[in-house]
C-alpha positions in Angstrom: 177.2 115.8 120.6 177.8 116.4 116.9 180.6 114.5 115.4 183.6 116.5 114.1 184.3 116.5 110.4 187.2 114.3 109.3 190.0 115.9 107.3 191.5 113.5 104.9 195.2 114.2 104.2 198.5 112.6 103.5 201.1 112.3 106.3 203.0 115.1 104.4 200.0 117.3 104.5 199.6 116.8 108.2 203.2 117.6 108.8 202.8 120.9 106.8 199.8 121.8 109.0 201.8 121.0 112.2 204.6 123.3 110.9 202.1 126.1 110.2 200.6 125.7 113.6 204.0 125.9 115.2 204.8 129.1 113.2 201.5 130.7 114.1 202.0 130.0 117.8 205.6 130.9 118.2 206.3 133.7 115.7 203.0 135.1 114.4 201.5 135.6 117.8 204.6 137.4 119.1 204.7 139.7 116.0 201.0 140.6 116.4 201.5 141.3 120.1 204.4 143.6 119.3 202.4 145.4 116.7 199.6 146.0 119.2 202.2 147.4 121.8 203.6 149.8 119.2 200.1 150.9 118.1 199.1 151.5 121.7 202.0 153.9 122.1 200.5 156.1 119.5 197.9 157.3 122.0 194.1 157.6 121.6 192.9 154.1 120.7 189.5 155.3 119.4 191.0 156.7 116.3 194.1 154.5 115.9 193.9 152.6 112.7 197.2 150.8 113.4 195.8 149.4 116.6 192.6 148.3 114.8 194.5 146.6 112.1 196.8 144.8 114.6 193.7 143.6 116.6 192.1 142.4 113.4 195.3 140.5 112.5 195.4 139.0 116.1 191.8 137.8 115.6 192.7 136.2 112.3 195.8 134.5 113.7 193.8 133.1 116.7 191.1 131.8 114.4 193.6 130.1 112.1 195.2 128.5 115.1 191.9 127.1 116.2 191.1 125.9 112.6 194.5 124.2 112.2 194.3 122.5 115.6 190.9 121.1 114.7 192.1 119.9 111.4 195.1 118.1 113.0 192.9 116.6 115.8 190.4 115.3 113.2 193.0 114.2 110.6 192.3 111.0 108.8 195.6 109.9 107.2 195.4 108.6 103.6 197.5 105.6 103.4 199.5 105.1 100.2 197.8 102.4 98.2 200.3 101.0 95.8 197.8 98.3 94.6 197.0 98.2 90.9 193.4 98.9 91.7 191.5 100.7 88.9 189.0 102.3 91.3 189.2 106.0 92.0 189.7 106.8 95.7 191.2 109.5 97.9 195.0 109.7 97.5 195.0 108.4 93.9 195.9 110.2 90.7 193.1 110.0 88.1 193.4 110.9 84.4 190.2 111.5 82.4 189.1 113.0 79.1 186.2 115.3 78.6 183.7 114.0 76.1 183.3 115.1 73.3 186.1 117.9 73.4 188.9 115.4 74.1 190.6 117.7 76.7 192.6 115.5 79.0 193.1 116.4 82.7 194.8 114.7 85.5 194.4 115.3 89.3 195.3 113.7 92.6 192.2 113.5 94.9 193.1 114.7 98.3 191.4 116.0 101.4 190.2 119.6 101.6 193.1 120.6 103.8 195.6 119.8 101.0 193.6 120.8 97.9 195.5 123.0 95.5 194.2 122.9 91.9 197.4 124.7 90.7 199.4 121.8 91.9 196.9 119.3 90.4 195.3 118.4 93.8 191.5 118.5 94.1 189.5 118.2 97.2 187.5 115.0 97.8 184.5 117.4 98.5 184.7 119.0 95.0 182.0 118.2 92.4 184.6 116.5 90.2 186.1 114.3 92.8 182.7 113.3 94.3 181.5 112.2 90.8 184.7 110.2 90.2 185.2 108.5 93.6 184.3 104.8 93.5 184.4 104.7 89.6 186.7 102.6 87.5 188.9 103.0 84.4 186.8 103.1 81.3 183.6 104.4 83.0 181.9 107.5 81.6 180.7 109.9 84.3 178.5 112.9 84.3 179.9 115.7 86.5 177.8 118.6 87.7 180.1 121.6 87.8 179.3 125.3 88.6 179.6 125.9 84.8 177.2 123.2 83.9 177.3 119.4 83.4 180.2 117.8 81.6 180.8 114.2 80.7 184.2 112.5 81.2 185.7 109.1 80.7 188.2 107.8 83.2 191.5 106.8 81.4 193.9 106.0 84.2 194.0 105.6 88.0 197.4 105.5 89.8 
């Protein structure tokens, strides 16, 4: 049997997923069922776009429930590491500078379930994170990105 993928996340991230799952199961399912009932009352289902849309939404909600349940079941909690380690790892904030431009960037490396670049959180599966993981402060690293290769120097790890 194939081994399920591990989803690295903080305890906070797991709790957010549990809340989302509860919302999907208790409220969203009921809303969709009600929309289907209303759409059925419009008559002929073969040309009923409201019914089709409601059924599509139901499929989406059920698929999301399955996905979230799988993520929670296979969650690998990232323990807070308050050590002064200078090695980049999941759960740590890393600050680096692009060479030669000098553009500084800072991200927290998290599991894919919590990734949100707009909040400064990048997935451990991203090209940037994969290149930085296991590296130390002061190391210069080549990163293969969709826009081409860049070179960065790690300035800080917290």
